C-alpha positions as a Markdown table, in Angstrom:
| # | Residue | x | y | z |
|---|---|---|---|---|
| 1 | Met | 0.0 | 0.0 | 0.0 |
| 2 | Tyr | 1.0 | 3.6 | -0.5 |
| 3 | Gly | 0.5 | 6.2 | 2.2 |
| 4 | Leu | -1.9 | 9.1 | 2.4 |
| 5 | Thr | -0.4 | 12.5 | 1.8 |
| 6 | Met | 1.1 | 14.2 | 4.9 |
| 7 | Leu | 2.6 | 17.7 | 5.1 |
| 8 | Val | 5.2 | 18.2 | 7.8 |
| 9 | Ser | 6.0 | 21.8 | 8.9 |
| 10 | His | 9.0 | 20.9 | 11.1 |
| 11 | Gly | 12.6 | 22.0 | 11.0 |
| 12 | Pro | 14.3 | 24.1 | 8.4 |
| 13 | Val | 12.7 | 22.4 | 5.4 |
| 14 | Pro | 9.0 | 21.5 | 5.3 |
| 15 | Ile | 8.3 | 18.2 | 3.5 |
| 16 | Lys | 5.5 | 16.3 | 1.8 |
| 17 | Leu | 5.1 | 12.6 | 2.2 |
| 18 | Arg | 3.0 | 11.2 | -0.7 |
| 19 | Ala | 2.2 | 8.0 | -2.5 |
| 20 | Met | 4.7 | 6.8 | -5.0 |
| 21 | Arg | 3.9 | 7.1 | -8.7 |
| 22 | Lys | 5.2 | 5.0 | -11.7 |
| 23 | Glu | 6.8 | 8.1 | -13.1 |
| 24 | Asp | 9.0 | 8.3 | -10.0 |
| 25 | Leu | 10.7 | 4.9 | -10.7 |
| 26 | Pro | 13.5 | 6.2 | -13.1 |
| 27 | Ile | 14.7 | 8.3 | -10.1 |
| 28 | Leu | 14.9 | 5.2 | -8.0 |
| 29 | Val | 16.9 | 3.4 | -10.7 |
| 30 | Glu | 19.4 | 6.2 | -10.9 |
| 31 | His | 20.0 | 6.5 | -7.2 |
| 32 | Phe | 19.7 | 2.9 | -6.2 |
| 33 | Ser | 22.6 | 2.1 | -8.4 |
| 34 | Ser | 25.1 | 4.0 | -6.2 |
| 35 | Met | 27.2 | 2.3 | -3.5 |
| 36 | Lys | 27.2 | 5.7 | -1.6 |
| 37 | Ile | 23.5 | 5.2 | -1.1 |
| 38 | His | 23.8 | 1.4 | -0.4 |
| 39 | Phe | 26.7 | 1.7 | 2.0 |
| 40 | Tyr | 24.4 | 1.4 | 5.0 |
| 41 | Thr | 21.7 | -0.7 | 3.4 |
| 42 | Lys | 21.5 | -4.4 | 2.5 |
| 43 | Gly | 21.8 | -3.6 | -1.2 |
| 44 | Leu | 24.9 | -4.5 | -3.3 |
| 45 | Phe | 23.8 | -4.5 | -6.9 |
| 46 | Ala | 22.3 | -1.9 | -9.3 |
| 47 | Gln | 18.6 | -1.7 | -10.0 |
| 48 | Thr | 16.9 | -1.7 | -13.3 |
| 49 | Leu | 13.6 | -0.2 | -14.3 |
| 50 | Glu | 12.2 | -3.7 | -14.6 |
| 51 | Asn | 13.2 | -4.4 | -11.0 |
| 52 | Glu | 11.6 | -1.2 | -9.7 |
| 53 | Ile | 8.4 | -1.8 | -11.6 |
| 54 | Glu | 8.2 | -5.3 | -10.0 |
| 55 | Trp | 8.9 | -3.7 | -6.6 |
| 56 | Tyr | 6.3 | -1.0 | -7.2 |
| 57 | Glu | 3.6 | -3.5 | -8.1 |
| 58 | Lys | 4.4 | -5.8 | -5.2 |
| 59 | Asn | 4.4 | -2.9 | -2.8 |
| 60 | Arg | 1.1 | -1.6 | -4.2 |
| 61 | Arg | -0.6 | -4.9 | -3.5 |
| 62 | Ser | 1.0 | -5.4 | -0.1 |
| 63 | Glu | -1.4 | -5.5 | 2.9 |
| 64 | Asp | 1.3 | -5.4 | 5.6 |
| 65 | Ser | 3.3 | -2.4 | 4.5 |
| 66 | Val | 2.8 | 1.3 | 3.7 |
| 67 | Thr | 5.3 | 3.5 | 1.8 |
| 68 | Trp | 5.7 | 7.2 | 1.1 |
| 69 | Thr | 8.0 | 9.1 | -1.1 |
| 70 | Ile | 9.7 | 12.1 | 0.5 |
| 71 | Val | 9.4 | 15.5 | -1.3 |
| 72 | Pro | 10.9 | 18.8 | 0.0 |
| 73 | Ile | 8.5 | 21.7 | -0.1 |
| 74 | Gln | 10.8 | 24.4 | -1.5 |
| 75 | Lys | 10.5 | 27.0 | -4.2 |
| 76 | Asp | 11.6 | 25.8 | -7.6 |
| 77 | Trp | 12.1 | 22.2 | -6.4 |
| 78 | Gly | 8.9 | 20.8 | -7.9 |
| 79 | Asp | 7.4 | 17.4 | -6.9 |
| 80 | Val | 10.6 | 15.4 | -7.2 |
| 81 | Pro | 11.2 | 12.8 | -4.5 |
| 82 | Ile | 14.5 | 12.6 | -2.7 |
| 83 | Gly | 13.8 | 9.3 | -0.8 |
| 84 | Val | 11.3 | 6.9 | 0.6 |
| 85 | Thr | 10.1 | 5.9 | 4.1 |
| 86 | Ser | 8.0 | 3.0 | 5.1 |
| 87 | Leu | 6.3 | 0.9 | 7.7 |
| 88 | His | 6.4 | -2.8 | 7.0 |
| 89 | Gly | 5.9 | -6.2 | 8.6 |
| 90 | Met | 2.7 | -4.8 | 10.2 |
| 91 | Ser | 1.6 | -7.4 | 12.8 |
| 92 | Tyr | -2.0 | -7.0 | 13.9 |
| 93 | Lys | -1.4 | -9.9 | 16.4 |
| 94 | Asn | 1.4 | -8.0 | 18.2 |
| 95 | Asn | 0.4 | -4.4 | 17.2 |
| 96 | Ser | 3.9 | -3.9 | 15.9 |
| 97 | Cys | 5.7 | -3.0 | 12.7 |
| 98 | Thr | 9.2 | -2.1 | 11.4 |
| 99 | Ser | 10.2 | 1.3 | 10.0 |
| 100 | Gly | 12.8 | 2.2 | 7.4 |
| 101 | Ile | 14.0 | 5.2 | 5.4 |
| 102 | Ile | 16.4 | 6.0 | 2.6 |
| 103 | Ile | 17.2 | 9.5 | 1.5 |
| 104 | Trp | 19.1 | 9.0 | -1.8 |
| 105 | Asp | 19.7 | 12.7 | -2.7 |
| 106 | Arg | 22.8 | 13.5 | -0.6 |
| 107 | Ser | 22.3 | 17.3 | -1.1 |
| 108 | Trp | 19.4 | 16.9 | 1.4 |
| 109 | Trp | 21.3 | 15.1 | 4.1 |
| 110 | Asn | 21.8 | 16.8 | 7.5 |
| 111 | Lys | 18.8 | 19.1 | 6.9 |
| 112 | Gly | 16.4 | 17.6 | 9.4 |
| 113 | Ile | 14.5 | 15.7 | 6.7 |
| 114 | Ala | 14.8 | 12.3 | 8.4 |
| 115 | Ser | 13.5 | 13.7 | 11.7 |
| 116 | Ser | 10.5 | 15.2 | 10.0 |
| 117 | Cys | 9.8 | 11.9 | 8.3 |
| 118 | His | 10.1 | 10.0 | 11.6 |
| 119 | Leu | 7.6 | 12.4 | 13.2 |
| 120 | Ala | 4.9 | 11.9 | 10.5 |
| 121 | Arg | 5.5 | 8.1 | 10.1 |
| 122 | Thr | 5.4 | 7.6 | 13.9 |
| 123 | Leu | 2.2 | 9.6 | 14.2 |
| 124 | Phe | 0.6 | 7.5 | 11.4 |
| 125 | Ala | 1.7 | 4.3 | 13.1 |
| 126 | Ala | 0.5 | 5.3 | 16.6 |
| 127 | Asp | -2.7 | 7.3 | 15.9 |
| 128 | Tyr | -4.0 | 5.6 | 12.8 |
| 129 | Leu | -2.6 | 2.0 | 12.6 |
| 130 | Asn | -2.7 | 1.5 | 16.4 |
| 131 | Arg | 0.9 | 0.2 | 16.5 |
| 132 | Trp | 2.2 | -0.2 | 20.0 |
| 133 | Lys | 5.8 | -0.9 | 19.0 |
| 134 | Ile | 7.9 | 0.1 | 16.0 |
| 135 | Asn | 11.2 | -1.7 | 15.4 |
| 136 | Ser | 14.1 | -0.4 | 13.3 |
| 137 | Cys | 17.8 | -0.9 | 12.8 |
| 138 | Val | 20.7 | 1.3 | 11.8 |
| 139 | Arg | 24.4 | 0.7 | 11.2 |
| 140 | Leu | 26.7 | 1.6 | 14.1 |
| 141 | Glu | 28.6 | 4.0 | 11.9 |
| 142 | Asn | 25.5 | 5.9 | 10.7 |
| 143 | Ala | 25.3 | 8.2 | 13.7 |
| 144 | Ala | 23.1 | 10.8 | 12.1 |
| 145 | Ser | 20.4 | 8.2 | 11.3 |
| 146 | Arg | 20.6 | 6.8 | 14.9 |
| 147 | Lys | 20.2 | 10.2 | 16.4 |
| 148 | Ala | 17.2 | 11.0 | 14.2 |
| 149 | Leu | 15.5 | 7.8 | 15.5 |
| 150 | Glu | 16.4 | 8.5 | 19.1 |
| 151 | Arg | 15.0 | 12.0 | 18.9 |
| 152 | Val | 11.4 | 10.6 | 18.3 |
| 153 | Gly | 11.8 | 8.0 | 21.1 |
| 154 | Tyr | 13.5 | 4.9 | 19.7 |
| 155 | Thr | 15.8 | 3.0 | 22.1 |
| 156 | Ile | 18.8 | 0.8 | 21.2 |
| 157 | Trp | 18.2 | -2.5 | 22.9 |
| 158 | Gly | 21.0 | -4.4 | 21.3 |
| 159 | Thr | 23.9 | -4.3 | 18.8 |
| 160 | Glu | 24.5 | -7.1 | 16.4 |
| 161 | Pro | 28.1 | -7.5 | 15.4 |
| 162 | Cys | 29.4 | -8.1 | 11.9 |
| 163 | Thr | 26.1 | -7.9 | 10.0 |
| 164 | Thr | 27.4 | -6.7 | 6.6 |
| 165 | Gln | 30.7 | -6.1 | 4.9 |
| 166 | Arg | 31.7 | -2.8 | 3.2 |
| 167 | Glu | 35.1 | -1.7 | 1.9 |
| 168 | Gly | 36.7 | -4.9 | 3.3 |
| 169 | Arg | 35.5 | -4.4 | 6.9 |
| 170 | Trp | 32.5 | -5.6 | 8.9 |
| 171 | Leu | 29.8 | -3.2 | 10.1 |
| 172 | Asp | 27.7 | -3.7 | 13.2 |
| 173 | Thr | 24.0 | -3.0 | 13.4 |
| 174 | His | 22.0 | -1.3 | 16.2 |
| 175 | His | 18.5 | -2.7 | 16.9 |
| 176 | Leu | 16.0 | -0.2 | 18.2 |
| 177 | Thr | 12.4 | -0.1 | 19.4 |
| 178 | Trp | 9.9 | 2.7 | 19.7 |
| 179 | Ile | 7.2 | 2.1 | 22.4 |
| 180 | His | 3.9 | 3.9 | 22.4 |
| 181 | Pro | 3.8 | 5.8 | 25.7 |
| 182 | Asp | 0.1 | 5.1 | 26.3 |
| 183 | Met | 0.6 | 1.4 | 26.1 |
| 184 | Val | 3.5 | 1.1 | 28.6 |
| 185 | Gln | 1.4 | -0.5 | 31.3 |
| 186 | Ile | 0.1 | -3.2 | 28.9 |
| 187 | Leu | 3.5 | -4.0 | 27.5 |
| 188 | Phe | 5.3 | -3.9 | 30.9 |
| 189 | Pro | 2.7 | -5.0 | 33.5 |
| 190 | Lys | 5.5 | -5.7 | 36.0 |
| 191 | Gly | 7.2 | -2.4 | 35.5 |
| 192 | Thr | 9.0 | -0.6 | 32.7 |
| 193 | Pro | 12.7 | -1.5 | 32.4 |
| 194 | Asn | 14.9 | 1.5 | 33.0 |
| 195 | Leu | 16.5 | 1.1 | 29.6 |
| 196 | Tyr | 13.3 | 2.3 | 27.9 |
| 197 | Leu | 12.3 | 5.1 | 30.2 |
| 198 | Pro | 14.1 | 8.0 | 28.5 |
| 199 | Gly | 12.9 | 6.8 | 25.1 |
| 200 | Ile | 9.3 | 6.6 | 26.2 |
| 201 | Glu | 9.5 | 10.1 | 27.5 |
| 202 | Arg | 10.9 | 11.3 | 24.1 |
| 203 | Ala | 8.2 | 9.3 | 22.4 |
| 204 | Gln | 5.5 | 11.2 | 24.3 |
| 205 | Glu | 7.1 | 14.5 | 23.4 |
| 206 | Ala | 7.4 | 13.5 | 19.7 |
| 207 | Leu | 3.8 | 12.4 | 19.4 |
| 208 | Ala | 2.6 | 15.7 | 20.9 |
| 209 | Arg | 4.9 | 17.6 | 18.5 |
| 210 | Ala | 3.8 | 15.5 | 15.5 |
| 211 | Arg | 0.1 | 16.2 | 16.2 |
| 212 | Glu | 0.9 | 19.9 | 15.9 |
| 213 | Val | 3.2 | 19.9 | 12.8 |
| 214 | Val | 1.8 | 17.0 | 10.6 |
| 215 | Asp | -1.2 | 17.8 | 8.5 |
| 216 | Phe | -3.4 | 15.6 | 6.2 |
| 217 | Pro | -4.5 | 17.8 | 3.3 |
């Protein structure tokens, strides 16, 4: 499935999250053929238009995932996506899902785009999909991505060593979880572990902020 449009007025660059279109696919082919983009992903090979069309159709029919393209709202930029963000593996049994993001246009890195995406995506997961937990992962070396997740309430609960190899060296992977602050007593009936308390507090603040800065046009 593809997500409903969300406008995010947060940080230095407002953004729009919208459904992907077939005419967007050549942009994915161009950028997903770069090792600079795949350094922190699982990808190792170039994509073709045929690959992306198959992915687009599979994602369109999926009932356990939702994907948005990321578009900056800026004069003279147009409606050109710079990345994608998603929720997938949506478990209705466990009220959980897994989040992910790729911003392939490096000129938009370090401008708060990821943090805005996380706010909107988390709001949608918590307030509209009734997700109690959101899982994610990030390479140890990708500190900017880790900090963006932690700002909205994700907590690192473990670090998996040697998960992928790049440039002849092994990279470790952090595993993180976001916990819905209103579901803490249900998830932890015997008391919340201290590890998660700071993240839950940040999650509460992030949800309150998201409800102010995210709009559904």
